[in-house]
Each structure stands twice: as structure tokens, then as C-alpha cells.
MDAnalysis code that builds the backbone (N, CA, C; Angstrom):
import MDAnalysis as mda
import numpy as np

u = mda.Universe.empty(315, n_residues=105, atom_resindex=np.repeat(np.arange(105), 3), trajectory=True)
u.add_TopologyAttr("name", ["N", "CA", "C"] * 105)
u.add_TopologyAttr("resid", np.arange(1, 106))
u.add_TopologyAttr("resname", ["UNK", "UNK", "UNK", "UNK", "UNK", "UNK", "UNK", "UNK", "UNK", "UNK", "UNK", "UNK", "UNK", "UNK", "UNK", "UNK", "UNK", "UNK", "UNK", "UNK", "UNK", "UNK", "UNK", "UNK", "UNK", "UNK", "UNK", "UNK", "UNK", "UNK", "UNK", "UNK", "UNK", "UNK", "UNK", "UNK", "UNK", "UNK", "UNK", "UNK", "UNK", "UNK", "UNK", "UNK", "UNK", "UNK", "UNK", "UNK", "UNK", "UNK", "UNK", "UNK", "UNK", "UNK", "UNK", "UNK", "UNK", "UNK", "UNK", "UNK", "UNK", "UNK", "UNK", "UNK", "UNK", "UNK", "UNK", "UNK", "UNK", "UNK", "UNK", "UNK", "UNK", "UNK", "UNK", "UNK", "UNK", "UNK", "UNK", "UNK", "UNK", "UNK", "UNK", "UNK", "UNK", "UNK", "UNK", "UNK", "UNK", "UNK", "UNK", "UNK", "UNK", "UNK", "UNK", "UNK", "UNK", "UNK", "UNK", "UNK", "UNK", "UNK", "UNK", "UNK", "UNK"])
u.atoms.positions = np.array([
    [0.846, -1.167, 0.000],
    [0.000, 0.000, 0.000],
    [0.896, 1.236, 0.000],
    [0.552, 2.200, -0.826],
    [1.293, 3.452, -0.966],
    [0.398, 4.580, -0.469],
    [0.890, 5.399, 0.481],
    [0.095, 6.485, 1.050],
    [0.869, 7.785, 0.880],
    [0.277, 8.758, 0.201],
    [0.892, 10.067, -0.025],
    [0.570, 10.980, 1.154],
    [1.577, 11.710, 1.622],
    [1.430, 12.690, 2.700],
    [1.986, 14.022, 2.211],
    [1.694, 15.125, 2.907],
    [2.206, 16.425, 2.460],
    [3.721, 16.544, 2.629],
    [4.310, 15.723, 3.504],
    [5.756, 15.741, 3.723],
    [6.496, 14.702, 2.890],
    [5.777, 13.832, 2.195],
    [6.375, 12.751, 1.405],
    [5.388, 11.612, 1.259],
    [5.789, 10.386, 1.600],
    [4.900, 9.235, 1.490],
    [5.438, 8.088, 2.315],
    [4.637, 7.037, 2.415],
    [5.152, 5.783, 2.948],
    [4.573, 4.623, 2.178],
    [5.345, 3.554, 2.152],
    [4.932, 2.313, 1.509],
    [4.807, 1.257, 2.591],
    [3.597, 0.771, 2.796],
    [3.355, -0.277, 3.798],
    [3.793, -1.605, 3.169],
    [4.839, -2.212, 3.696],
    [5.359, -3.456, 3.145],
    [4.708, -4.670, 3.781],
    [4.479, -4.605, 5.076],
    [3.856, -5.708, 5.806],
    [2.864, -5.101, 6.786],
    [1.686, -5.659, 6.851],
    [0.702, -5.204, 7.834],
    [0.146, -6.455, 8.483],
    [0.716, -6.799, 9.619],
    [0.398, -8.070, 10.251],
    [0.443, -7.868, 11.753],
    [-0.718, -7.614, 12.354],
    [-0.750, -7.402, 13.798],
    [-0.049, -8.564, 14.480],
    [0.800, -8.373, 15.430],
    [1.119, -7.099, 16.066],
    [2.364, -6.420, 15.518],
    [2.672, -6.620, 14.251],
    [3.880, -6.022, 13.683],
    [3.579, -5.557, 12.260],
    [4.122, -4.387, 11.904],
    [4.019, -3.932, 10.518],
    [5.341, -3.307, 10.113],
    [5.576, -3.255, 8.806],
    [6.822, -2.741, 8.261],
    [6.494, -1.708, 7.186],
    [7.153, -0.544, 7.265],
    [6.972, 0.520, 6.276],
    [8.333, 1.038, 5.842],
    [8.386, 1.562, 4.629],
    [9.482, 2.418, 4.214],
    [8.888, 3.812, 4.116],
    [9.378, 4.724, 4.965],
    [8.892, 6.103, 4.999],
    [9.849, 6.953, 4.177],
    [9.296, 7.779, 3.286],
    [10.096, 8.700, 2.480],
    [9.703, 10.125, 2.848],
    [10.710, 10.940, 3.193],
    [10.470, 12.338, 3.536],
    [11.184, 13.194, 2.494],
    [10.434, 14.078, 1.875],
    [10.967, 14.922, 0.811],
    [11.933, 15.966, 1.370],
    [12.809, 16.509, 0.496],
    [13.819, 17.480, 0.940],
    [13.203, 18.648, 1.702],
    [13.787, 18.952, 2.874],
    [13.362, 20.086, 3.668],
    [12.039, 19.927, 4.397],
    [11.431, 18.750, 4.327],
    [10.139, 18.539, 4.987],
    [10.315, 17.664, 6.227],
    [9.242, 17.569, 7.023],
    [9.271, 16.757, 8.232],
    [7.895, 16.173, 8.484],
    [7.868, 15.060, 9.184],
    [6.593, 14.486, 9.588],
    [6.043, 15.305, 10.754],
    [4.784, 15.100, 11.070],
    [4.220, 15.782, 12.237],
    [4.882, 15.246, 13.500],
    [4.910, 16.063, 14.535],
    [5.330, 15.590, 15.851],
    [4.118, 14.882, 16.440],
    [4.262, 13.603, 16.732],
    [3.124, 12.795, 17.176],
    [3.596, 11.653, 18.067],
    [2.649, 10.938, 18.628],
    [2.956, 9.764, 19.442],
    [1.874, 8.712, 19.218],
    [2.168, 7.503, 19.677],
    [1.227, 6.379, 19.623],
    [1.108, 5.810, 21.035],
    [-0.077, 5.405, 21.397],
    [-0.275, 4.798, 22.719],
    [-0.109, 3.287, 22.718],
    [-0.317, 2.651, 21.561],
    [-0.405, 1.189, 21.546],
    [0.670, 0.511, 20.710],
    [1.766, 1.218, 20.447],
    [2.849, 0.573, 19.698],
    [4.178, 1.242, 19.976],
    [5.245, 0.473, 19.782],
    [6.615, 0.968, 19.777],
    [7.089, 0.928, 18.330],
    [7.965, 1.849, 17.962],
    [8.538, 1.856, 16.617],
    [10.036, 1.607, 16.693],
    [10.547, 0.880, 15.717],
    [11.982, 0.748, 15.495],
    [12.259, 1.426, 14.167],
    [13.128, 2.434, 14.175],
    [13.508, 3.137, 12.954],
    [14.921, 2.724, 12.564],
    [15.104, 2.418, 11.290],
    [16.415, 2.104, 10.726],
    [16.642, 3.065, 9.567],
    [17.692, 3.885, 9.665],
    [17.958, 4.913, 8.662],
    [18.532, 4.280, 7.393],
    [17.862, 4.497, 6.282],
    [18.322, 3.963, 4.995],
    [19.180, 4.956, 4.228],
    [19.142, 6.228, 4.620],
    [19.888, 7.280, 3.928],
    [20.516, 8.234, 4.935],
    [21.508, 8.983, 4.476],
    [22.049, 10.105, 5.250],
    [21.147, 11.314, 5.046],
    [21.331, 12.339, 5.889],
    [20.579, 13.581, 5.738],
    [19.281, 13.614, 6.506],
    [19.191, 12.791, 7.550],
    [17.972, 12.708, 8.349],
    [18.283, 13.183, 9.768],
    [17.332, 13.901, 10.339],
    [17.352, 14.200, 11.771],
    [16.121, 13.537, 12.360],
    [16.251, 13.055, 13.590],
    [15.108, 12.459, 14.285],
    [14.853, 13.256, 15.555],
    [13.587, 13.403, 15.872],
    [13.214, 13.956, 17.166],
    [12.512, 12.853, 17.926],
    [13.049, 12.531, 19.092],
    [12.446, 11.545, 19.994],
    [12.367, 12.223, 21.354],
    [11.146, 12.470, 21.804],
    [10.960, 13.275, 23.008],
    [11.399, 14.697, 22.719],
    [12.193, 15.297, 23.601],
    [12.675, 16.667, 23.412],
    [14.004, 16.727, 22.668],
    [14.601, 15.573, 22.382],
    [15.931, 15.542, 21.775],
    [15.840, 15.434, 20.254],
    [16.571, 16.312, 19.556],
    [16.685, 16.263, 18.096],
    [18.121, 15.891, 17.770],
    [18.276, 14.849, 16.955],
    [19.611, 14.333, 16.637],
    [19.790, 14.209, 15.130],
    [20.936, 14.687, 14.615],
    [21.316, 14.398, 13.237],
    [21.859, 12.985, 13.225],
    [21.392, 12.185, 12.284],
    [21.774, 10.775, 12.274],
    [22.372, 10.387, 10.937],
    [22.938, 9.207, 10.890],
    [23.590, 8.702, 9.688],
    [22.921, 7.415, 9.225],
    [23.147, 7.110, 7.974],
    [22.678, 5.854, 7.391],
    [23.106, 4.682, 8.280],
    [22.217, 3.728, 8.437],
    [22.403, 2.491, 9.205],
    [22.228, 2.657, 10.716],
    [21.991, 3.865, 11.213],
    [21.682, 4.006, 12.639],
    [20.253, 3.543, 12.871],
    [19.982, 3.094, 14.090],
    [18.621, 2.681, 14.422],
    [18.228, 3.229, 15.783],
    [16.923, 3.401, 15.941],
    [16.372, 3.988, 17.156],
    [15.087, 3.276, 17.522],
    [14.842, 3.121, 18.814],
    [13.561, 2.612, 19.311],
    [12.785, 3.806, 19.848],
    [11.526, 3.911, 19.426],
    [10.634, 4.964, 19.902],
    [9.557, 4.283, 20.749],
    [9.646, 4.394, 22.075],
    [8.657, 3.744, 22.937],
    [7.272, 4.382, 22.786],
    [6.241, 3.598, 23.004],
    [4.884, 4.141, 22.947],
    [4.758, 5.316, 23.908],
    [3.940, 6.288, 23.517],
    [3.730, 7.469, 24.340],
    [4.789, 8.546, 24.180],
    [5.830, 8.297, 23.373],
    [6.923, 9.248, 23.204],
    [6.723, 10.065, 21.932],
    [6.685, 11.392, 22.026],
    [6.581, 12.213, 20.815],
    [7.794, 11.984, 19.917],
    [7.537, 11.951, 18.598],
    [8.621, 11.702, 17.655],
    [8.283, 12.258, 16.281],
    [9.346, 12.489, 15.493],
    [9.185, 12.918, 14.104],
    [10.472, 12.666, 13.343],
    [10.358, 12.660, 12.016],
    [11.492, 12.557, 11.107],
    [11.630, 13.883, 10.371],
    [12.864, 14.323, 10.157],
    [13.143, 15.611, 9.519],
    [14.164, 15.369, 8.407],
    [13.840, 15.802, 7.184],
    [14.791, 15.687, 6.084],
    [15.658, 16.932, 6.028],
    [16.973, 16.729, 6.063],
    [17.922, 17.826, 5.909],
    [18.692, 17.674, 4.596],
    [18.273, 16.732, 3.783],
    [18.977, 16.414, 2.542],
    [18.388, 17.183, 1.359],
    [19.102, 17.153, 0.248],
    [18.620, 17.758, -0.995],
    [17.882, 16.742, -1.845],
    [17.685, 15.556, -1.270],
    [16.939, 14.499, -1.961],
    [16.001, 13.843, -0.952],
    [15.072, 13.081, -1.466],
    [14.164, 12.349, -0.588],
    [14.959, 11.345, 0.238],
    [14.656, 11.278, 1.534],
    [15.343, 10.345, 2.431],
    [14.368, 9.257, 2.873],
    [14.923, 8.082, 3.198],
    [14.100, 6.923, 3.535],
    [14.463, 6.354, 4.900],
    [13.417, 5.884, 5.594],
    [13.571, 5.238, 6.893],
    [12.728, 3.975, 6.880],
    [13.324, 2.862, 7.303],
    [12.581, 1.620, 7.491],
    [11.985, 1.667, 8.887],
    [10.665, 1.488, 8.974],
    [9.996, 1.504, 10.276],
    [9.360, 0.144, 10.526],
    [9.679, -0.438, 11.672],
    [9.023, -1.666, 12.118],
    [8.250, -1.291, 13.367],
    [6.946, -1.447, 13.312],
    [6.079, -1.084, 14.432],
    [5.640, -2.357, 15.142],
    [5.725, -2.329, 16.465],
    [5.350, -3.474, 17.293],
    [4.168, -3.085, 18.163],
    [3.051, -3.771, 17.997],
    [1.843, -3.465, 18.745],
    [0.711, -3.156, 17.792],
    [-0.274, -2.405, 18.236],
    [-1.432, -2.037, 17.419],
    [-1.000, -1.004, 16.396],
    [-1.048, -1.359, 15.133],
    [-0.522, -0.504, 14.075],
    [-1.656, 0.014, 13.207],
    [-2.172, 1.169, 13.585],
    [-3.259, 1.768, 12.821],
    [-3.151, 3.276, 12.963],
    [-3.511, 3.982, 11.914],
    [-3.429, 5.448, 11.947],
    [-4.342, 6.049, 13.009],
    [-5.335, 5.305, 13.496],
    [-6.198, 5.833, 14.564],
    [-5.454, 5.941, 15.893],
    [-4.274, 5.320, 15.987],
    [-3.447, 5.415, 17.197],
    [-2.318, 6.430, 16.986],
    [-2.587, 7.461, 16.189],
    [-1.610, 8.531, 15.942],
    [-2.196, 9.823, 16.492],
    [-1.498, 10.422, 17.472],
    [-1.975, 11.622, 18.124],
    [-0.986, 12.758, 17.855],
    [-1.417, 13.736, 17.048],
    [-0.554, 14.850, 16.648],
    [-0.392, 15.848, 17.790],
    [0.831, 16.326, 17.937],
    [1.164, 17.373, 18.889],
    [1.281, 18.698, 18.134],
    [1.922, 18.644, 16.975],
    [2.010, 19.812, 16.085],
    [2.192, 19.365, 14.668],
])
């Protein structure tokens, strides 16, 4: 499944409760909303350079092949600092549905 967003898109590769897999693409200079989930944890694996991640109050510039765990209830977002679209592999553990996405900004 391919879903277009204003900041880029994502491709749902696997959707199998309690785990799903996506490749998230963020366009140059854009960012996802700052949001959290109550019923899932995310594992992010950076597929490209030029990405910053915000997990809680901390914003970090990261490199290709780094990975991060985002615990449920923790605000998070992806930020593209590259001149090209950047990709992140996301593995979500728990209830994986857009209805469990709560935007902060």
C-alpha cells in the first residue's frame, strides 16, 4: 500500500498485527508531524544520510544504518535535511493503525 502525505509518502510493506513494516520517504526540507502512539513501539532504521530524528525533546542528526527505538507514548518525528528524498525503514510493534496517531504539532 502506498500512502501520499504532504511531507512525502510511505509504503506499507507488511501489515500483520502485532507487527508492521513501512518504508517512509520524507521529501527534501520537509518533516513528519510531531506525534505519538499509545499502543505501539517503533523501530527506525535509517536507509539514507541527511535525516534528523526527534524523539521526546531531543533532536539528533543521524547517519545511514543508525537505528532507534521509539517507545509508545513518546513524541517523535522525522526531519529531512537532505537535498533528496530520504528513507527510513519503520518496524512497528503493537497495534498498528493510523487511529493510534496523536498529533502534537
